[in-house]
Backbone as a chain_set.jsonl record, in Angstrom:
{"seq": "QVQLVESGGGLVQAGGSLRLSCAASGRTFSRYGMAWFRQAPGKEREFVAGISRIDISTYSGDSVKGRFTISRDIAKNTVYLQMNSLKPEDTAVYYCAARISSTHYDYWGQGTQVTVSS", "coords": {"N": [[-6.553, -44.119, -10.894], [-3.825, -42.426, -11.586], [-1.15, -43.09, -9.475], [1.163, -41.789, -7.133], [4.319, -41.959, -5.658], [6.526, -40.696, -3.425], [10.018, -40.512, -2.577], [13.189, -40.341, -0.856], [13.546, -38.177, 0.83], [14.799, -36.578, 3.856], [17.135, -35.805, 6.507], [19.452, -33.207, 6.288], [22.501, -31.349, 6.244], [22.886, -27.774, 6.038], [23.803, -26.527, 2.866], [24.195, -28.987, 1.774], [23.059, -31.795, -0.285], [20.175, -33.377, -1.746], [18.334, -35.938, -3.423], [15.243, -36.277, -4.654], [12.727, -38.664, -5.474], [9.973, -39.563, -7.528], [7.817, -41.976, -8.105], [5.625, -43.101, -10.552], [2.463, -44.511, -11.426], [-0.106, -45.874, -13.547], [-1.965, -44.252, -16.035], [-0.591, -43.499, -19.314], [2.556, -42.258, -18.808], [3.951, -40.136, -20.036], [1.993, -38.406, -20.885], [1.317, -36.69, -18.883], [1.773, -33.608, -17.244], [4.175, -32.836, -14.773], [5.074, -32.029, -11.398], [6.8, -30.582, -8.591], [5.882, -29.622, -5.358], [6.012, -27.797, -2.26], [5.468, -27.59, 1.278], [5.743, -25.815, 4.158], [5.473, -25.856, 7.767], [2.678, -23.998, 8.851], [2.635, -22.405, 6.593], [1.671, -21.536, 3.211], [1.129, -23.842, 0.51], [3.735, -24.193, -1.846], [4.86, -23.737, -5.136], [7.492, -25.531, -6.59], [8.998, -26.742, -8.755], [8.441, -27.658, -12.183], [7.656, -29.888, -14.912], [6.918, -30.185, -18.294], [4.384, -31.902, -20.298], [5.601, -34.564, -22.284], [8.156, -33.578, -21.938], [8.795, -31.013, -22.948], [9.521, -28.587, -21.795], [10.914, -27.127, -18.784], [10.235, -25.713, -15.532], [10.798, -23.526, -12.787], [10.435, -22.343, -9.414], [11.182, -19.033, -8.195], [12.622, -19.056, -5.799], [14.189, -21.311, -5.844], [15.656, -21.405, -8.141], [18.502, -22.219, -10.012], [19.432, -23.911, -8.07], [17.787, -26.178, -7.655], [16.756, -28.929, -9.689], [14.487, -30.304, -11.931], [13.652, -33.4, -13.432], [12.801, -36.053, -15.744], [12.423, -39.52, -16.162], [11.182, -41.27, -18.547], [11.081, -43.961, -19.28], [11.322, -45.228, -16.832], [9.135, -44.329, -15.495], [9.381, -42.208, -13.657], [9.911, -39.223, -11.823], [12.299, -36.787, -10.922], [13.79, -34.732, -8.383], [16.482, -32.903, -8.087], [18.243, -31.535, -5.528], [20.3, -29.068, -4.592], [22.782, -27.212, -2.719], [21.356, -26.735, -0.311], [19.235, -24.95, 1.935], [18.28, -23.848, 5.248], [15.692, -22.736, 5.052], [14.557, -24.255, 3.081], [13.382, -26.355, 4.284], [10.667, -28.489, 4.503], [7.624, -30.309, 3.746], [7.714, -32.173, 0.878], [5.925, -32.549, -2.09], [4.933, -34.592, -4.78], [3.268, -34.062, -7.855], [0.782, -34.552, -10.417], [-0.679, -33.773, -13.587], [-3.258, -33.733, -16.043], [-4.832, -31.804, -16.941], [-4.548, -28.313, -17.782], [-4.993, -26.476, -15.852], [-5.006, -27.258, -13.161], [-3.55, -29.493, -10.718], [-4.1, -32.911, -10.705], [-3.453, -35.258, -9.342], [-1.753, -36.421, -6.456], [1.114, -37.153, -4.478], [2.04, -38.722, -1.328], [3.797, -37.194, 0.09], [7.082, -36.233, 1.219], [9.365, -35.719, 3.819], [11.667, -33.106, 4.066], [14.366, -31.94, 5.791], [16.464, -29.37, 6.656], [19.262, -28.636, 8.373], [20.741, -25.974, 10.281]], "CA": [[-5.848, -43.697, -12.102], [-2.397, -42.263, -11.365], [-0.631, -43.088, -8.115], [2.485, -41.198, -7.036], [4.995, -42.302, -4.421], [7.781, -39.98, -3.278], [11.041, -41.056, -1.705], [14.458, -39.636, -0.892], [13.636, -37.122, 1.822], [15.587, -36.869, 5.031], [17.808, -34.715, 7.207], [20.712, -32.849, 5.651], [23.098, -30.095, 6.685], [22.872, -26.666, 5.095], [24.825, -26.656, 1.849], [24.193, -30.336, 1.252], [22.208, -32.145, -1.416], [19.283, -34.518, -1.722], [17.664, -36.251, -4.673], [13.927, -36.844, -4.436], [12.172, -39.432, -6.571], [8.53, -39.742, -7.553], [7.459, -43.083, -8.977], [4.247, -42.966, -10.991], [1.805, -45.628, -12.086], [-1.413, -45.526, -14.078], [-2.029, -43.959, -17.456], [0.679, -43.226, -19.979], [3.263, -41.275, -18.011], [4.37, -38.984, -20.819], [0.851, -37.531, -21.124], [1.087, -35.859, -17.709], [2.7, -32.649, -16.686], [4.561, -33.212, -13.427], [5.621, -30.923, -10.619], [7.07, -30.685, -7.168], [5.454, -28.555, -4.475], [6.431, -27.985, -0.879], [4.693, -26.874, 2.275], [6.335, -25.732, 5.474], [4.451, -25.648, 8.795], [2.107, -22.67, 8.951], [2.774, -21.661, 5.349], [0.923, -22.037, 2.071], [1.826, -24.7, -0.431], [4.546, -23.418, -2.765], [5.372, -24.41, -6.323], [8.942, -25.654, -6.594], [9.478, -26.967, -10.115], [7.541, -28.431, -13.016], [8.123, -30.355, -16.21], [5.753, -30.273, -19.156], [4.143, -33.143, -21.017], [6.649, -34.997, -23.212], [9.42, -32.923, -21.589], [9.07, -29.873, -23.811], [10.177, -27.539, -21.036], [10.877, -27.188, -17.33], [10.01, -24.44, -14.874], [11.108, -23.573, -11.373], [10.14, -21.152, -8.651], [12.312, -18.121, -8.025], [13.386, -19.365, -4.603], [15.052, -22.478, -6.037], [16.368, -21.306, -9.415], [19.933, -22.406, -9.916], [19.754, -24.89, -7.034], [16.99, -27.392, -7.829], [16.526, -29.321, -11.071], [13.516, -31.366, -12.139], [13.87, -34.204, -14.625], [11.895, -37.194, -15.855], [12.847, -40.699, -16.882], [9.926, -41.84, -19.02], [11.194, -45.415, -19.263], [11.162, -45.679, -15.455], [7.948, -43.687, -14.917], [9.876, -41.552, -12.454], [10.329, -37.828, -11.857], [13.301, -36.514, -9.909], [14.123, -33.368, -8.004], [17.826, -32.783, -7.545], [18.266, -30.374, -4.65], [21.663, -28.728, -4.207], [22.969, -25.986, -1.93], [20.153, -26.638, 0.51], [19.188, -23.938, 2.977], [17.268, -24.166, 6.259], [14.375, -22.337, 4.588], [14.032, -25.288, 2.201], [12.729, -27.361, 5.104], [9.247, -28.588, 4.185], [7.175, -31.552, 3.146], [7.73, -32.048, -0.573], [4.899, -33.35, -2.733], [4.909, -34.793, -6.214], [1.932, -33.888, -8.403], [0.62, -34.821, -11.841], [-1.878, -33.189, -14.168], [-3.575, -33.811, -17.457], [-5.395, -30.483, -17.161], [-3.617, -27.198, -17.74], [-5.449, -25.545, -14.825], [-4.757, -27.729, -11.808], [-2.938, -30.814, -10.585], [-5.146, -33.881, -10.403], [-2.972, -36.357, -8.521], [-0.733, -36.018, -5.488], [1.734, -38.154, -3.644], [1.827, -38.604, 0.118], [4.756, -36.246, 0.618], [8.291, -36.7, 1.881], [9.903, -34.639, 4.637], [13.038, -32.651, 3.897], [14.762, -31.071, 6.884], [17.808, -28.836, 6.466], [19.734, -28.077, 9.631], [21.649, -24.844, 10.158]], "C": [[-4.356, -43.63, -11.837], [-2.103, -42.28, -9.87], [0.806, -42.599, -8.126], [3.077, -41.518, -5.675], [6.346, -41.612, -4.389], [8.736, -40.749, -2.369], [12.276, -40.169, -1.79], [14.601, -38.502, 0.096], [14.473, -37.551, 3.014], [16.156, -35.617, 5.644], [19.158, -34.464, 6.563], [21.204, -31.521, 6.215], [22.956, -29.025, 5.612], [24.065, -26.765, 4.146], [24.896, -28.028, 1.212], [23.198, -30.54, 0.136], [21.325, -33.334, -1.099], [18.695, -34.706, -3.11], [16.341, -36.942, -4.348], [13.463, -37.581, -5.683], [10.661, -39.528, -6.419], [8.21, -40.814, -8.579], [5.968, -43.028, -9.278], [3.739, -44.251, -11.622], [0.437, -45.167, -12.574], [-1.392, -45.344, -15.584], [-0.651, -43.62, -18.006], [1.373, -42.027, -19.349], [3.57, -40.002, -18.786], [3.23, -38.019, -21.126], [0.651, -36.507, -20.005], [2.186, -34.832, -17.515], [2.956, -33.007, -15.23], [5.167, -32.013, -12.708], [5.955, -31.369, -9.211], [6.562, -29.426, -6.472], [6.03, -28.811, -3.098], [5.555, -27.152, 0.04], [5.391, -26.966, 3.625], [5.236, -25.492, 6.502], [3.989, -24.202, 8.861], [2.183, -21.833, 7.693], [1.955, -22.31, 4.242], [1.787, -22.956, 1.224], [2.508, -23.846, -1.504], [4.986, -24.278, -3.942], [6.889, -24.393, -6.313], [9.481, -25.769, -8.011], [8.48, -27.822, -10.869], [8.19, -28.834, -14.32], [6.894, -30.647, -17.062], [5.56, -31.677, -19.709], [5.196, -33.338, -22.087], [7.928, -34.168, -23.096], [9.795, -31.784, -22.528], [9.857, -28.803, -23.074], [10.087, -27.819, -19.544], [10.752, -25.791, -16.76], [10.387, -24.602, -13.409], [10.727, -22.261, -10.702], [11.388, -20.323, -8.413], [13.202, -18.51, -6.847], [14.362, -20.522, -4.786], [15.821, -22.444, -7.344], [17.868, -21.392, -9.2], [20.36, -23.435, -8.893], [19.041, -26.226, -7.221], [16.771, -27.662, -9.314], [15.53, -30.463, -11.128], [13.845, -32.103, -13.43], [12.933, -35.398, -14.601], [12.56, -38.308, -16.641], [11.575, -41.428, -17.302], [9.951, -43.361, -18.95], [10.967, -45.987, -17.868], [9.918, -45.124, -14.78], [8.288, -42.937, -13.629], [10.279, -40.111, -12.744], [11.281, -37.595, -10.693], [13.362, -35.032, -9.586], [15.498, -33.393, -7.362], [17.92, -31.467, -6.803], [19.7, -30.159, -4.17], [21.684, -27.435, -3.409], [21.774, -25.723, -1.024], [20.327, -25.638, 1.643], [18.152, -24.337, 4.021], [15.854, -23.796, 5.821], [13.783, -23.28, 3.547], [13.313, -26.392, 2.972], [11.224, -27.345, 4.872], [8.915, -30.034, 3.86], [7.077, -31.323, 1.648], [6.763, -33.047, -1.191], [5.118, -33.419, -4.233], [3.473, -34.677, -6.697], [1.933, -34.131, -9.901], [-0.676, -34.201, -12.337], [-2.019, -33.573, -15.629], [-4.211, -32.493, -17.887], [-4.305, -29.428, -17.12], [-3.918, -26.229, -16.602], [-5.148, -25.977, -13.401], [-4.102, -29.107, -11.836], [-3.954, -31.791, -10.032], [-4.722, -34.926, -9.38], [-1.794, -35.908, -7.677], [-0.168, -37.216, -4.756], [1.51, -37.862, -2.17], [2.758, -37.598, 0.776], [5.952, -36.917, 1.26], [8.951, -35.517, 2.579], [11.353, -34.373, 4.29], [13.335, -31.659, 5.014], [16.217, -30.668, 6.695], [18.227, -28.145, 7.754], [20.729, -26.955, 9.384], [22.95, -25.107, 10.885]], "O": [[-3.68, -44.659, -11.857], [-2.739, -41.563, -9.096], [1.581, -42.947, -9.017], [2.41, -41.364, -4.652], [7.213, -41.894, -5.215], [8.317, -41.527, -1.513], [12.392, -39.341, -2.694], [15.677, -37.913, 0.197], [14.812, -38.724, 3.167], [15.719, -34.505, 5.345], [19.92, -35.399, 6.319], [20.406, -30.673, 6.614], [22.91, -29.333, 4.421], [25.188, -27.048, 4.565], [25.588, -28.211, 0.211], [22.571, -29.593, -0.338], [21.678, -34.191, -0.288], [18.572, -33.753, -3.878], [16.327, -38.059, -3.83], [13.766, -37.177, -6.806], [10.142, -39.571, -5.303], [8.32, -40.583, -9.784], [5.146, -42.921, -8.367], [4.489, -44.983, -12.268], [-0.11, -44.185, -12.072], [-0.865, -46.182, -16.315], [0.319, -43.476, -17.262], [0.843, -40.916, -19.357], [3.458, -38.904, -18.241], [3.486, -36.907, -21.59], [-0.111, -35.554, -20.172], [3.373, -35.144, -17.611], [2.04, -33.438, -14.529], [5.705, -31.102, -13.337], [5.464, -32.383, -8.715], [6.785, -28.309, -6.94], [6.484, -29.917, -2.803], [4.979, -26.143, -0.367], [5.601, -28.054, 4.161], [4.173, -24.979, 6.154], [4.808, -23.285, 8.921], [1.827, -20.655, 7.721], [1.593, -23.484, 4.326], [3.014, -22.859, 1.223], [1.92, -22.888, -2.007], [5.431, -25.411, -3.762], [7.501, -23.357, -6.057], [10.33, -24.977, -8.42], [7.757, -28.619, -10.27], [9.147, -28.21, -14.778], [5.945, -31.281, -16.601], [6.443, -32.529, -19.608], [5.63, -32.377, -22.724], [8.694, -34.071, -24.054], [10.965, -31.608, -22.866], [10.752, -28.179, -23.644], [9.286, -28.642, -19.099], [11.111, -24.807, -17.407], [10.302, -25.7, -12.86], [10.701, -21.207, -11.336], [12.506, -20.838, -8.426], [14.416, -18.309, -6.9], [15.268, -20.699, -3.972], [16.574, -23.375, -7.632], [18.429, -20.73, -8.327], [21.534, -23.802, -8.845], [19.622, -27.283, -6.975], [16.618, -26.729, -10.103], [15.704, -31.478, -10.452], [14.27, -31.49, -14.409], [12.343, -35.718, -13.569], [13.19, -38.061, -17.67], [10.963, -42.128, -16.495], [8.948, -43.982, -18.599], [10.474, -47.106, -17.731], [9.669, -45.418, -13.611], [7.564, -43.026, -12.638], [10.9, -39.814, -13.765], [11.09, -38.141, -9.606], [13.025, -34.187, -10.415], [15.657, -33.85, -6.23], [17.701, -30.403, -7.382], [20.243, -30.979, -3.429], [20.724, -26.663, -3.424], [21.249, -24.611, -0.984], [21.404, -25.498, 2.223], [17.232, -25.094, 3.71], [14.903, -24.486, 6.189], [12.623, -23.122, 3.166], [12.7, -27.271, 2.366], [10.579, -26.308, 5.028], [9.803, -30.875, 3.717], [6.425, -30.379, 1.202], [6.777, -34.232, -0.861], [5.449, -32.42, -4.872], [2.554, -35.142, -6.023], [2.947, -33.942, -10.573], [-1.655, -34.114, -11.595], [-1.033, -33.718, -16.352], [-4.137, -32.112, -19.056], [-3.262, -29.625, -16.497], [-3.182, -25.263, -16.403], [-5.047, -25.129, -12.514], [-4.107, -29.791, -12.86], [-4.592, -31.53, -9.012], [-5.559, -35.426, -8.628], [-0.952, -35.124, -8.117], [-0.882, -38.172, -4.454], [0.869, -36.875, -1.812], [2.521, -37.193, 1.914], [5.852, -38.027, 1.782], [9.081, -34.44, 1.998], [12.169, -35.293, 4.227], [12.637, -30.656, 5.164], [17.097, -31.522, 6.587], [17.601, -27.17, 8.171], [21.471, -26.977, 8.402], [23.839, -24.256, 10.888]]}, "num_chains": 1, "name": "protein.A"}
């Protein structure tokens, strides 16, 4: 059905910026709610930011409010995560996810590593 491929991760200094991309294929893109999650070694997966179906609204976790912004380009079937003012505690593998259900995310990308040096 839906395949998701993340890109844009890498190594960045604290205070720097990265822009992650998630390219989607499959069913009509605008029907899916999309989100970014992250998982650091030894820690639980954490919700980072989400965008609703047909871009009605966006949501973000408290730890990234004011620093990270999620957006979607429907024409390109791509979701972005603009990450500014990065901190070492932002270091994690970042995953793109998609859902048609309101209860869970059905599809996941392979993840992209973001490392923020102090």
